[in-house]
N, C-alpha and C positions, 0 to 999 in steps of 0.2 A: 897204540900205534894207529895212525890214520891210514885207511885204505885208499888206494888210488882208483878213482872211479870217474867216469865221464860226468861233466857238469849236467845237472838236471836229473841224474840218477842216484844222487846221494840219499841214503835213508835218513829219516828225520823223525824225532819224537813230536814235532810240531805238526800234528795231523789236523784235518778239518774239524774233527770232533773236539780236539783240544782248543782250537781257535774259538769255538762256540760254547763249549761246556761251561756252565755257570758264569758265562760272560755277561756283563752288564755295561751299560753306558751311564756313568754317574753325572749328576748335575744338580745345580741349584741349592747349595748348602745355605742354611739359615738357622740362626739361633732363636729359640723361643721357649718359654715355659721350662727353663732348666734343662733343655735338650738341644742337641744339634740335629737338624732335619735335612734330608736330601732326597733326590729322586733316583730311581733305578729303572732304566729301560731294559727289559729282560727278554732276549730272544727266545729263551726256553718257555716263556709264557705267551707266545705268539705276539711278541712286541709290546706287551703291556707295560705301562709306566706306573710303578708303585712308589708311594711316598714312605720313607723310612725315618724313624726317629730313634735316637739313643741318648739317654740321660748323661749329662756331663757335669763336672764340678766347675768351680769358678776359675780353674786353670785349663779348662777344656779337656780334662781327662775323663774317660768313661767311668760311670758309676753303676752301670747296668747293661743288659744286653740290648742289641738293636731289635726293633719291633716293626713289622709291617703295619702300616696305618690303614690303608684303604681296604674296604671289605671286598669280598669276592665279587667279580663282575664290574668293578670300577677301575678306570685307568685315567690318570691325570695327564691328558694330552689334548691340545687344542689344534684346530685347523685354521686359525686366523693366519692369513698369508700363505696357507697350505704347509709352511714349514714349522709353524707353531713356536713352542718355547714359552716360558713364563706362564705355565698353566696351573700353578697353585700358590696360595698365599696364606699367611698365618696371622692370627690375633690371639696372643697368649697361646693356649692349648687348642684353640679352635682352628680347624683346617678348612679352607675354602679351595675348591678345585674345579676345573673344567673337565667334565667327564666325556671321554671319547665317544661313547655310544650315542649321546644325544646333544653334546656340545653345550649343555646347560651348566651353570655354576651350581655346585652342591656344597652343603655345609656338613661338617662332621665335628661334633664336640668330643674330642678325644679324652677329655678329663672325666667324662661321664661313662661309667661302666655300662657296656652294652648299648651305647647310643648308636642309632642308625643314621646313615647319611641321608639328607633330605635336600631336594632341589630348592633353590632360592630365586631362580629366574624362570620366566614363563616357558611353557612348552611351545616350541616354534611350530608354525603352520606346516613347514616342510622339513624333512630330515636334514639336520645340520644347518637349518636356515638362519639361526642366530648363534654366533660364535663369540667367545670372550677370551681375552688374554691380557697379560702384563698388568695384573691388578695390584693394588696396595690398599690397605685398610686405613681409614681415618683414625687419628689417635683415640677417639672415643669408641671405636669398634662398631659404629652404627652403619657405616657405608663402605662399600668396595668401589674404588675409583679404577676404571679399567678401560681397555679398548673393546669396542663391540663392532663386529663385522656382520652386516645384515645382507642376506641374499633374498630378502622378501619384500623389498621396496618396489611397489608397482611402477612400471615405466622406466626404472633405472637401467641404464645400459650395462652396468656392472655393479658389483657389491658396493655397499655404502659403509664407510668406516667412520666411527664417531668415538668420542670419549663419553662415557656414561658413569653415573653414580648408581650403584646397585644396593638397595637396602639389605642388610645382612639378615633381617627377619623374613624377607621375601614376601611381605604382605602387600606391597605396592609395586607398580611398574618402575623400571629403571628411569632415571632422569638424565637427559642429554646435557652435558656440560660444554662440549665443543663439537662443532660440525662444520662442514664446508670444505675442509681440506681433503685431499685424496687419501692420506694416510696419517696415522697417529701412533705414537709409542711413548713409553716412559712417563705415564702420568704419576706424579709423586707429590702427595700432600706434604706440607711443611710440618715440622714437629709440633707446632701449636695448632695445626689444623686450619689455619686461616688463609693459606695460600696454596696454590697448585701450580706446578710446573709440568711441561710436557714438550715433546718434539713433534713436529709435523712437517710434511713435505707433499709435493704435488707431482703428477705426471709431467714430463717424462723422466724426471730425476729418480734415481734410487737414493736411499738414505746416505750412502757413502759418497754421493756426488754433491748434494746440497740439501740442507734441512734447516729448520728454524726452531729456536727455543722460545716458548711462550710462557707467560706467567699470568695467573688470574687470581682474584680474591675468591675465597669460598665463604658462602653465607647460607644461613638457613632461610628458606622461603617462607611464605605465609602459611603454608601447610606443613612446615617442618622439613620439607625436602631440601636436599643440598643443591645449591645453584652456584654457577660461576659468574663473576662480574668483573668488569674492568680488565678484560683480557688484552694483553699487549705483547707484541714481539720484542724480545730483548737482545736477541743475538741471531746470527746466521743469515743465510740467503742461498741463492742458486749456486754459488761457488765456494761455499763453506760447509763442510760436513761436521755435524755435531753428534755426540754420543753420551749416553749415561749421565743425564743431569741428576743431581742428588743434593739434598740438604744435609748439612752436618748437624750435630746435636744443638748447636747454637742458632740454627736457622739460616746459615750462610749457604748460598747456592753455589754449587760447583758444576762444571760441565767440561767435557773433552771436545776440543776443536782442532781441525787441521789447518787453520789459517796460516801457520808458519810452514806448511808443507808436511808436517808430521802431526799425528793425533796426540796432542799434549793437553795437560790439565789446566783449567782456568778457574779462578775464584772471583766472585763478585765482591764488591767492597764491604758489604754487610747486609743485614736483614732488609734494609730499606734502599739498598743501592743497586737494584737489579736493572735500572735504566741506564747505567753508565757502562763504560768499557771494562771488561773483566781483567783481572791480573793473571799473567802467565805464571804457573807454578812448576818448578822442576823442569826447565827447558831441556829437551834431549832430542837427538836425532834418532828417534825410535817411536814406536806406536803404542799408545796406552788404550787402544780400542781395536775392535775387530769389526768387519762389515756386519751390519745388522740383518743377517739372514734369519735369525731367530730372535725371539724376545727373551728378556731376562738375563742378558749377559752382564757380568759384573767384573770389571777389571781393576777397580780400586776400592778401597775401604778406608774409613776414617779410623785412625788410631788415637791413642791418648795424647793429651797435651798439644792438640792442634796439628798432629802429624797425619800424613796420608801414606798408606801402604799401597803400592801399585805393581802391576805386571806390565813390563815393557818388552815388546818384540824387537829384537835386533838380530840381523843375519839369519832370520828364519827361526829363531829360538827365543823362548820366553825367559825373561830375567826378572828377579824380584828387587824392588827398590823402595826406599822411604824418602818422602819429601818432607823436610823439616818445617818448622813454623816460619822460617825466613824464606822459604821457597827454594831451597837448595836440594838437589837430588843426590841421594847416597845409595850406591849399589850394595846389595847384600849377597854374601856367599850362600848359595842354595843348591840342594841336590836335585832340583827340579828343572826340567827343560820345557815343561808345559804346566801352566797354572790357570785355573778357571774358577769363577764363582767366588771371588773374595767376599767375605762377610766378617763382621766383628761383633763382639759382645764384651763390653768393658775393656779389659786388657787382653782379650783372647782373639786371635785371628783364625778363621776357618777357610778352607778352600779345597778344591780338587787338584791334586798334584800328581805329576807323572814324570818319568825320565825315559831315556832311550833303553833302559834295562828293567824298568819297573812300570807295570800298568797303572792306570789311574786309581787313586785312593783318596778318601776323604780324610783330611788331616787337620789338626789344630796345632798352633804354636802360640806362645806368648807374643803379643804385639811387639815387633822389633823396634828398637830405637835407632835413630840415625847414627851410622858408624859402628853400631854394635853388631855382634854376630847373631845369626839366626839360631834360636834355641833348638835343641833336638825336637823334631815333630812327634806328635802322638797320632797314630793311625786309628781314628775312630771307626772308619770303615776300611779295613785293610784291602790291598789288592788280593785277588784270588790266588790260592796256592797252586802254582803250576807244576811244581815238582820237576822243573827243568833248570839245569845249570845255566847261569848267565853266559857261559862260554858259547852257547848256541846262538846268542843274539848278536846280530850284526849292528854295530854302532856306526851311524852315518858320519860322513865328512861333508860339512857345508862347503860348497865351492861355487865360484862364479866363472862365467865363460863368455866369450864373444859370440854375438849373434848378428842378425841382419841389421842394416841401417846404422851400423856403427855402435849399436847398443850392447849392453852387458846384461845377461840374465843370470838367474841363481837357481840352485838346486841342492838337494841332499843326496849324496851317493852312498849306497849300502853295498859293500862287497859281499860276495858269497862267504858264508861263515858256517863251518861245521867241524867240531873237534874230532870227528870220527872219519872224515873223508877229505880227500884233496884231489885236485884236478891232475890229469896226466901232464907231464912236462910239455910246455908249449901250447896247451889248450887255453883259449880265452873263453870266458863264460858267456852264455846268452845274457842279454840285457833286457829287462822289463822297464820301459819308460812309463812312469805314472803321470797322467795329466789330471790334476785335481778338479773338483767341481767348482761351481760359482758362476762364471770363471773368477769372480772377485773372491777367491778363497786363498788357501795356502796349504802347503804340506804340513801335516801334523807332526810336531816335534816331540814324539813320545813313542813308547813301545807299542807296536802294532803287530800282533801275532799273524794277521793275514798277510802282512808284508814279509814277516820272518818265515812264513810258509814257503815263500819263493827262495829267499837267500839261504835257508838251511838245506835246500835241495840242490844248491850249486848255481843258482841264477843270481846275477847282479841286478840291483834295482836302483833307478835314479828317480827321485820324486822331484819334479820340476816346478819351481816357482816362476813360471813364465811371466812375461810382461802382462800387467793387469792384476797380479797377485797382491795380496795384502802383506804388510810387514816391512815394506821398503819405501814408504812415503807416498804422498798423494800423486806426485808426478809419475812414479812407476805404476801406481794403481790405475792411472788414467791413460797409460801408454797403449792400452788395448782399444781405446775409443776409435771406432770406425774401421778397425782392422782385426776383429775377431774372426777366427778361421784362417788367418794369415800369420800374424805375429806370434800367436801362441803355438802354432804348428812349427813355425821357423825355430822357435826356442826349444821345442821338444826334439826336433831333428838336430839342432846345434848341440844340445846336451849329449845326444847319442854319438855324434861325430867327435866331440871332445874326448869322450871316454874311449872310443875306438882308437883315436890317434895316440892316446896315452897308454894304450895296451890293456885297458881294463874291461874291454867288451869285444865280442866277436861280431865283425861287421856283417857276417852272413846269418846271424841269429839275433836280430833285433826285433823286439816286440813292443807294441804300444797298447796301453789299456787305460780306460777312464770311465767314470760314471757321470751321468747327467750332462752338464756343460763339458766335463772332461771327456764324456763319450762323444760329444760333437767334435772336439779337438782330435780325438782318436779317429773318427770316421773321415774327417778332412785329411788327416795324414795318410790314411790308407787309400783314399780316393785320389788325392791331388799330388802325392809324393811317392817316390819309389824307395824310400829308406828302410822300410820294415818288411819282415817276412811273415808276420802274423799280428793279429790284433784282437782286442776284446772290447766291446762296447756294452756297458751296463746302463740300461735305460737312457741311452744317449740320443741326442737330437740329430735327426737325419734331414729334416726339411725345415729350414728357417721360416719360410712363409707360413707353413702350418703352425709353427710355434707362435709366430707373431699374431696369428688370427685366433688361435684356440686356447692359448695358455691362460692361467688365472690372473686376477687383477694385479697382484703384487709385481709380476714380471711382464705385464702386458705391454709396457712401453720400454722395457729394459733394452730391447734391441735397437731402439732409436739411437742410443748412444754407442752400443757395441758394433752395429752394422750400418744402419741408416734409417731415417724416418720412413715409416711404412704407411701408405702404399707408394709414396713418391719414389722411394729407392728400391722398388720391386726387382729391378734388373740385378741389383747387387745381391739381394736375397737369393735369387735363382742361381747366380754365378757361384755363390758360396755354399749351396746346399748339396751335400753328397748325393742325395737321392736323385738330383737332376743331372748327375754326371756319372752314372753307373757304367758308362762305356769306358771309363778310365779306371774302374775298380778291378784289380786283379790280385789282391792280397787276401789270403784265407782269414776269415773273421768268425768269431763266436759272438752271438748276440744274446744278452740276458735281460729279461724284461718282466716287470710286475704287471699283472693284468688289470689292477685297479689304480694305476698311475694316472693322476689327473694333471700332473705337471708336464710330463712327456708321455702322451697317450701311447698305448701299445701299437697303434696303427703305424707309427713311425718305424718301429723295429720290424714289423711285418712287411712293410714296403721294402726295407733293406734286404730282408731275407728273400723276398721274391726277386729282387734285382740280382742278388748273388746267384740265385738259382738260374735265372735266365742267362747270366754271363758264364755259367759253368765254373764258378770259383768255389773251391771247397769252403763250406761253412756249416755252423751249427746254430740252431735257434732254440733256446729254452725259455718257456713262458711259465710264470709262477702265479697261480691263482691266489687271491687274498693279499698280495703285496702291493703297496703303494710306491711312492718315489723313494727308493732306497729299501733294501731288504731288511726286515726286522724279525723274521721267524727263523728259528735255529735250523730247522731241517732245510730250508731254502738257502740259507747262507752256506751251509756245508755243501749242499749239492752244487751250488754255483761255483764255489772255490775249487772243488775237485774236478768239475767239468772243465773249467778253464785250464787246469794243469794237464788233464788228459788231452785236451785239444792241442795245446802247445807241443806235448810229447809226440803226438801223431804227426803234426805238421813239420816240426823241426827234426824229428827222427831220433829222439833219445828215449831210452828205456826207463820205465818208472819203477821205483822201489816200492811204490804203494799199490795196494790192490784196490782199484777204483772202478766203480760201475761205468761201463763204456758209455760214451756219448755218440749219438747218431750224427755222423758227419756226412753231409751230402756231397758226393764227389761228382765231377764231370763224367 
């Protein structure tokens, strides 16, 4: 029998400790040497990224236990573009990885008992001065072709990005294969090792705005080093975004392009046909790519008999499909709403899969055929055992709603869910409005215990895919151009209004929260609007001008599109910076910030805290030593989550069922 309790006061087994305990972020599955390999970001190990391998048979079924590969003190994490990704690569049983502590590439021969990891790139002159990412081995295993980001070029106004060939023996210096563009990604040698493809783009574009696909011949130089020749652009430009170029086993080049308005798959005519127009495969009003915030994303994989297995985003949810030899797309019934890191080995497909009731897990399935059912998956790395009945999990409802300028925006709505508690008659729940990061990101369509932390206590949650979000086509993704801080805020307010009107939220208890770019949306909503009673900014942007001047290279011109070119548009930057309009700020706010954040430096949170103090607005500020952009350490994640709940309870006036360490709230 469910107890009748005020919303926010419901007891829940989903504690902050449960959210974090044994939690990992899974990524990068790859088959090699009779095993499936993947990475695990582990908050309990201070955010270390471990590489794990587990032997599997020819059908992808485990034949032995999972084993941690990296020795103590090593972490496979790169700082290229600051967001990283694509930090480790394989050749048979030899692992190459970018080590967090020095950003050098290291080699570990895992087949050799007791082998030690050894560096294969030079010691940089400055700490983290040379960084590497997104590598692939040439077929003979002699070279790693990867992105190098140098912070050591004399006289350069910013970091220099290049494509380099790194010798796996480490005896000679890396060789530059391509340079001159502002950014590079996806260097991929062909199966015969004779050609190389890659993506590149230049300021002020981001890769999801416009990029180019290049192809070059690979040759051995006079000294035996690898050199690139006859480099030529074969696709793309300022108004076409490309993603994930890849060669199939026959040496045919594929790439994802949004030239139709949707990120769809294209195939060139054949091994020698890369100079012509590619052929569209599996046309669909859906997205086969994600914005390239990190390296190493894989949203399609080659199956047997010329088929392609792919992940397609529609209505904010991932779907699995097969494109047949004739280019027709066939949907597959799948238990997953989120699929990442597709890879294949013969007739076996591997990926990270999750649903709204199951956390991410590394699974294998036989490669599906067009029109056939998806075989039962094998959990090679199962989701953690939570010991919580799925009845505690709120399953969202995708919904669309009208917003300003006659537009339609999208969101996932999570109702309060608790089998042991119910609200008193007539009580509407508090609503937490989530504004995701990016802003070219999207709500994650998978079980998120940090989100369930709120819903299981009687708070509703709406995860808003505001204009500018990915998953709804190029036009929607570009709808935030020039209006960041306006349209995204409009959409968050409109989502809350729609839920209030439909009786699913209490208009007097509306909360908005977000991290990074979502923190900026949150601070704008709290400063320029009167819709919310409380808010939380996690490492959020408060001063656009400071961000434009001080942020890292990857995002240094991002605001040219989102806001206006700088410094020509300085007045717009000032008009949309919450820190410049604190006289309008009257909403209680909690600020959570990592002290080693180089994307949004802590000075921005500190300026907001001081402004709230001067205004006499209730606020809390928690700073976390050792954290960068996004919290990775278990103790800090727990403290931040509990502090936020405590803050809301104090501001909105509901009692807590949890025993939480109090947070100092400065009151007027």
